C-alpha positions as CSV (number, residue, x, y, z in Angstrom):
1,A,14.8,-2.2,26.4
2,A,11.9,-1.1,24.6
3,S,8.5,-2.1,25.9
4,R,6.0,-4.0,23.9
5,P,3.7,-1.7,21.7
6,S,0.4,-1.6,22.7
7,R,-2.2,-2.0,20.1
8,Q,-5.5,-0.3,19.4
9,G,-8.3,-1.4,17.2
10,R,-11.8,-1.9,16.7
11,A,-14.2,-4.7,17.7
12,A,-15.1,-7.1,14.8
13,A,-18.4,-6.1,13.0
14,P,-21.6,-7.9,13.4
15,D,-21.9,-11.0,11.1
16,R,-24.1,-9.8,8.5
17,A,-23.9,-9.6,4.9
18,P,-22.3,-6.4,3.2
19,P,-24.2,-4.2,1.1
20,A,-24.3,-4.3,-2.9
21,P,-20.8,-2.8,-3.8
22,D,-22.1,-0.1,-5.6
23,A,-24.2,0.8,-2.8
24,Q,-21.1,0.5,-0.3
25,L,-19.0,2.8,-2.6
26,D,-21.7,5.4,-2.8
27,A,-22.0,5.4,0.8
28,F,-18.5,5.7,1.5
29,F,-17.9,8.8,-0.8
30,R,-21.1,10.8,0.9
31,K,-19.7,9.8,4.1
32,E,-16.2,10.9,3.2
33,A,-17.5,14.0,1.8
34,Q,-18.7,15.4,5.1
35,R,-15.6,14.7,7.3
36,A,-12.9,17.3,7.9
37,I,-10.0,18.0,10.4
38,P,-9.4,21.7,11.6
39,F,-6.0,22.5,12.5
40,P,-6.0,25.0,15.5
41,R,-3.2,27.2,16.5
42,P,-1.1,25.9,19.7
43,P,-1.9,27.1,22.9
44,E,-0.2,30.4,23.7
45,G,3.1,29.8,25.6
46,S,3.4,26.2,24.8
47,T,6.7,24.9,23.5
48,P,7.0,25.5,19.9
49,F,7.9,22.5,17.7
50,D,8.4,21.6,14.0
51,V,6.5,19.3,11.9
52,V,8.5,16.8,9.2
53,L,6.5,14.9,6.7
54,L,8.6,12.2,5.2
55,H,6.5,11.2,1.9
56,V,8.2,8.3,0.3
57,C,7.7,6.9,-3.0
58,S,7.4,3.1,-3.5
59,L,7.4,1.7,0.1
60,S,4.4,-0.6,1.2
61,W,4.3,-3.1,4.2
62,D,4.3,-6.0,1.3
63,D,7.4,-4.6,0.1
64,L,8.8,-4.6,3.4
65,I,7.9,-8.3,3.7
66,A,9.4,-8.9,0.3
67,T,12.8,-7.5,1.3
68,G,12.8,-9.0,4.9
69,Q,12.6,-5.2,6.3
70,E,9.4,-5.2,8.1
71,G,11.5,-5.4,11.3
72,H,13.7,-2.4,10.6
73,P,14.8,-0.3,13.6
74,L,13.2,2.5,12.0
75,L,9.6,1.2,12.2
76,G,10.1,-0.2,15.8
77,S,11.2,3.8,16.8
78,F,7.7,5.1,16.3
79,D,5.5,6.3,19.3
80,I,2.1,5.6,17.0
81,V,2.2,3.2,13.8
82,L,-0.5,2.9,11.6
83,R,-0.4,-0.8,10.5
84,R,-3.4,-0.3,8.1
85,F,-3.1,2.9,6.6
86,N,-4.4,2.8,3.1
87,S,-2.8,5.4,0.9
88,A,-5.7,4.7,-1.7
89,S,-3.7,5.7,-4.6
90,T,-0.9,3.7,-6.4
91,Y,0.9,6.7,-8.5
92,S,2.7,9.7,-7.3
93,G,0.5,12.2,-8.9
94,P,-2.9,11.4,-7.0
95,S,-0.9,10.2,-4.0
96,V,0.7,13.7,-3.3
97,I,-2.9,15.3,-4.1
98,R,-4.3,12.8,-1.6
99,F,-1.5,13.5,0.9
100,L,-1.8,17.4,0.8
101,R,-5.6,17.4,1.2
102,A,-5.4,15.0,4.2
103,P,-7.5,17.2,6.5
104,C,-10.6,16.1,4.7
105,G,-12.4,12.7,4.1
106,Q,-11.5,10.7,0.8
107,A,-12.4,11.9,-2.6
108,P,-12.8,9.9,-5.4
109,Q,-10.1,9.7,-8.3
110,G,-11.5,12.1,-10.7
111,A,-12.4,14.7,-7.9
112,L,-8.5,15.1,-7.2
113,Y,-8.2,17.2,-10.1
114,E,-10.8,19.6,-9.3
115,P,-10.4,22.6,-6.5
116,P,-10.5,21.3,-2.8
117,R,-13.3,21.8,-0.7
118,E,-12.5,25.0,1.7
119,G,-10.4,23.7,4.6
120,C,-8.9,20.7,2.8
121,L,-5.5,21.7,2.4
122,L,-2.6,20.4,4.5
123,V,-0.1,23.4,4.3
124,A,-2.7,26.1,4.4
125,G,-4.0,24.5,7.6
126,L,-0.5,24.3,9.0
127,E,0.4,27.8,8.0
128,G,-2.7,29.1,9.8
129,A,-1.6,27.3,12.8
130,G,1.8,29.4,12.7
131,F,3.9,27.3,10.7
132,E,6.3,28.3,8.0
133,T,6.5,26.0,5.3
134,N,9.8,23.9,3.7
135,L,9.5,22.0,0.7
136,V,12.7,19.4,0.3
137,L,13.0,17.2,-2.7
138,N,15.7,14.9,-3.4
139,H,14.7,15.0,-7.3
140,D,13.7,18.0,-9.5
141,G,10.1,17.4,-9.6
142,H,9.7,17.3,-13.3
143,F,8.6,13.8,-13.8
144,D,4.9,13.3,-14.1
145,D,4.3,17.2,-13.4
146,F,5.0,16.2,-9.9
147,L,5.6,20.0,-8.8
148,S,2.8,21.4,-10.5
149,Y,0.6,19.1,-8.2
150,V,2.2,20.1,-5.3
151,R,1.8,23.6,-6.1
152,K,-1.9,23.5,-7.0
153,Q,-2.3,21.8,-3.3
154,G,-1.1,25.3,-1.6
155,V,2.4,24.4,-1.3
156,K,4.3,27.8,-2.3
157,A,7.4,27.3,-0.7
158,A,10.4,27.1,-3.3
159,A,12.3,23.8,-3.0
160,M,15.2,23.7,-1.2
161,P,18.4,24.0,-3.7
162,L,20.2,20.7,-4.2
163,K,23.4,22.1,-5.8
164,G,26.4,20.1,-4.6
165,V,24.5,17.4,-2.9
166,P,25.6,14.0,-4.1
167,A,23.2,12.2,-6.6
168,P,24.5,8.3,-6.6
169,Q,21.3,7.6,-8.7
170,R,19.6,8.3,-12.1
171,S,16.0,8.2,-13.0
172,F,15.0,6.4,-16.2
173,D,14.8,10.0,-17.8
174,E,18.3,10.6,-16.6
175,S,17.5,13.3,-14.0
176,Q,19.6,12.9,-11.0
177,I,18.2,11.4,-7.7
178,H,20.1,12.8,-4.7
179,D,21.4,11.1,-1.8
180,D,18.6,11.1,1.4
181,E,21.1,11.3,4.1
182,A,22.8,14.5,2.2
183,V,19.5,16.4,1.4
184,L,18.3,15.8,4.9
185,R,21.5,17.1,6.6
186,R,21.3,20.1,4.4
187,W,18.0,20.7,5.5
188,L,18.6,20.4,9.0
189,E,21.7,23.0,8.5
190,S,19.5,25.4,6.9
191,R,16.9,24.9,9.8
192,D,19.5,25.7,12.2
193,R,20.0,29.2,10.6
194,S,16.2,29.9,10.7
195,A,14.5,32.0,13.2
196,A,11.2,30.7,12.5
197,P,9.8,29.3,15.4
198,R,7.6,26.7,14.0
199,V,8.5,25.2,10.4
200,A,6.5,22.4,8.7
201,A,8.9,20.6,6.5
202,I,7.8,18.2,3.4
203,Y,10.6,15.7,2.0
204,N,9.7,13.8,-0.7
205,T,12.1,11.1,-2.0
206,V,12.1,8.9,-5.0
207,S,15.0,7.0,-4.0
208,L,12.6,3.7,-4.5
209,H,11.3,4.8,-7.7
210,D,11.1,1.8,-10.4
211,G,13.3,2.6,-13.1
212,N,16.0,4.0,-11.1
213,R,19.9,3.2,-11.9
214,L,23.0,3.5,-9.7
215,V,25.5,5.5,-11.1
216,A,28.2,3.4,-9.6
217,D,26.5,0.3,-11.5
218,P,24.4,1.5,-14.3
219,K,23.6,-1.6,-16.1
220,T,21.9,-3.3,-12.9
221,N,18.2,-3.7,-13.3
222,S,16.1,-1.5,-10.9
223,R,14.4,-4.2,-9.4
224,D,17.4,-6.2,-8.7
225,T,18.8,-2.8,-6.7
226,Y,15.4,-2.2,-4.7
227,K,16.3,-4.1,-1.8
228,A,19.7,-2.5,-1.2
229,R,18.1,1.0,-2.3
230,Q,15.4,0.5,0.4
231,A,17.6,-0.6,3.3
232,K,19.8,2.4,2.6
233,L,16.8,5.0,2.7
234,L,15.6,3.3,5.8
235,D,18.9,3.7,7.7
236,D,19.3,7.2,6.2
237,L,15.7,7.9,7.7
238,A,16.5,6.4,10.8
239,G,19.7,8.3,11.2
240,F,18.1,11.6,10.4
241,M,15.9,10.9,13.4
242,R,18.7,10.1,15.8
243,K,20.1,13.5,14.6
244,L,16.8,15.2,15.7
245,E,16.6,13.5,18.7
246,G,19.9,15.0,19.8
247,G,19.2,18.1,18.2
248,K,18.0,21.5,19.7
249,R,14.3,21.8,18.5
250,P,11.3,19.7,19.5
251,T,10.0,17.8,16.4
252,V,7.1,15.9,15.2
253,V,8.0,13.3,12.5
254,I,5.4,11.6,10.4
255,L,6.4,9.1,7.8
256,V,3.7,8.6,4.9
257,P,4.8,6.8,2.1
258,E,3.0,7.7,-1.5
259,H,2.3,3.9,-2.4
260,G,4.3,0.3,-2.7
261,A,6.6,-0.6,-5.3
262,A,4.8,-4.1,-6.0
263,V,8.0,-5.6,-5.6
264,R,6.9,-9.2,-5.6
265,G,3.3,-8.6,-7.2
266,D,0.5,-10.6,-6.3
267,A,-2.2,-13.0,-7.6
268,A,-3.9,-9.9,-9.1
269,Q,-1.1,-8.7,-11.2
270,I,2.9,-9.3,-11.8
271,S,5.5,-7.8,-10.2
272,G,6.2,-3.8,-10.8
273,L,2.5,-3.6,-12.3
274,R,0.3,-0.8,-10.0
275,E,-2.9,-0.9,-12.6
276,I,-5.1,-2.6,-9.9
277,P,-4.8,-0.9,-6.6
278,T,-4.5,-3.7,-4.6
279,P,-4.0,-4.0,-0.5
280,A,-0.2,-5.0,-1.2
281,I,0.4,-1.8,-2.9
282,T,-1.7,0.7,-1.1
283,L,-1.5,-0.4,2.6
284,V,1.5,1.4,3.7
285,P,3.8,1.9,7.0
286,V,2.6,5.2,8.9
287,G,4.5,6.3,11.8
288,I,4.6,9.2,14.0
289,R,7.5,9.9,16.4
290,V,8.2,12.9,18.7
291,L,11.6,14.2,19.2
292,G,14.2,16.4,20.7
293,P,13.9,18.5,23.8
294,G,10.8,17.8,26.0
295,A,10.1,14.8,24.2
296,R,9.0,11.9,26.7
297,R,6.6,9.1,26.4
298,L,4.8,7.8,29.0
299,G,4.2,3.9,28.5
300,E,4.2,1.9,25.5
301,A,4.4,2.8,21.8
302,L,1.0,2.1,20.5
303,Q,0.1,0.3,17.0
304,V,-3.3,0.9,15.3
305,D,-5.0,-1.9,13.6
306,E,-8.1,-0.4,12.2
307,P,-8.0,0.4,8.9
308,T,-7.2,4.4,8.5
309,S,-6.1,6.7,6.2
310,Y,-4.9,10.6,6.0
311,L,-7.5,11.6,7.9
312,A,-6.3,9.6,10.9
313,M,-3.0,11.4,10.5
314,S,-4.7,14.7,10.5
315,H,-6.5,13.8,13.7
316,I,-3.3,12.9,15.2
317,L,-1.6,16.1,14.1
318,S,-4.5,18.3,15.0
319,R,-4.5,16.8,18.5
320,M,-0.8,17.4,18.8
321,L,-1.3,21.0,17.9
322,A,-4.1,21.6,20.5
323,S,-2.1,19.7,23.0
324,P,1.9,20.0,22.2
325,P,3.7,16.2,23.3
326,F,6.3,18.3,24.7
327,G,6.9,19.2,28.5
328,A,7.8,18.0,31.9
329,G,4.4,15.9,32.1
330,G,5.2,13.8,29.2
331,F,2.8,12.4,26.7
332,R,0.6,9.5,25.8
333,P,0.3,8.1,22.3
334,A,-3.3,7.3,23.2
335,D,-4.1,10.7,24.2
336,Y,-3.9,11.5,20.5
337,T,-5.3,8.7,19.0
338,A,-8.3,8.7,21.2
339,G,-11.6,9.3,18.8
340,L,-9.2,8.4,15.7
341,P,-11.1,8.3,12.7
342,A,-11.5,5.0,10.8
343,T,-11.6,4.8,7.0
344,D,-13.1,1.9,5.1
345,F,-10.8,0.3,2.4
346,V,-11.2,2.2,-1.1
347,A,-8.5,2.5,-3.3
348,E,-8.5,3.6,-6.8
349,S,-6.4,4.1,-10.1
350,E,-7.1,5.4,-13.6
351,A,-7.4,1.9,-14.5
352,A,-9.5,0.4,-11.5
353,I,-11.1,0.5,-8.2
354,V,-10.9,-1.9,-5.1
355,L,-13.3,-2.0,-2.1
356,R,-13.2,-4.3,0.9
357,S,-16.6,-6.0,1.5
358,G,-16.8,-7.9,4.4
359,D,-13.9,-10.3,4.4
360,R,-13.2,-9.9,0.5
361,Y,-11.6,-7.5,-1.6
362,L,-13.7,-6.6,-4.8
363,W,-12.4,-4.8,-7.9
364,R,-13.7,-3.5,-11.3
365,Q,-12.5,-1.5,-14.2
366,G,-14.5,1.0,-15.7
367,K,-18.2,0.1,-15.4
368,E,-17.4,-3.7,-15.7
369,A,-18.9,-6.2,-13.1
370,W,-17.2,-6.4,-9.8
371,K,-15.1,-9.4,-9.3
372,E,-12.9,-10.5,-6.2
373,L,-9.6,-10.1,-6.2
374,P,-7.8,-14.0,-7.1
375,A,-6.4,-13.8,-3.5
376,S,-7.1,-11.4,-0.7
377,P,-3.8,-9.9,0.7
378,R,-3.3,-9.8,4.3
């Protein structure tokens, strides 16, 4: 039987009044602008391994609670789970920019469309560490100019061809959305033919996107099919990891959703609306798992309860590059989360910004006055 996950978090802050929200926000961005995580080359002679980054549209903890899938076996299979990871954005464009700039601290929304600071590009860091990049999508990348955002973050690899892959869904613009299990199986087959010692594969899936229609039942409302689509995606990802577990290549898998779907809405806005970046939308399930030959975890899985964001993901990945988690000695999850950088909660959209101040969540639109969210999500 699986052991109960151990938990890691910070001590409670002293009981004192938080600073004024404008001052808190200014201090947050000044601090974040100074933070960066370099990616080292793995030690000479260490076991080469692949990195698979699963970037999933429209999946938050709140969505999982709404569908009753918070306890899905996929989420229980990870060696490390970041329970309070803030994706910081509510739409795919800004989300993928933040994801692909994971080695640096959180930037303001407006800075996402400016050139990144030196050393902030995830793919450049991985390629500098000796990885070949693979780009895998289950869509054509045209909606909202998604592929253009990806290219501007240094991803030069061509997207894996999808001709012949089943497409059981259509987007609202009638473009094909391909089956996750089939797309990932095709990538595994192509990886088996590759001689590259280290591959970093980025997989982006929009199977849960609002507005999707099932080809088999095109008249059904997207929201009515979300639960079934979510269950299938979770099952497909779990099956993919089982194949990696029994495969011949050591692999580190990182699940990082873009943002939630706002399936049930909250007191701030109705179901499906994502203009206000509430924690119900931006707190997403992030998990890291070590798989394949030589993968042997010592002790319990680890759940991190402190507030984190992309910098924490980069910290764990950087430590795994410096000290690969494969070999006869096994690995301890806590070795990779030691010194994990916490990130206070700040989330943005084009319309609004939300920050956590003490035990409250505050929000504002533009230059309007700060207001408390009508109900503070968990």
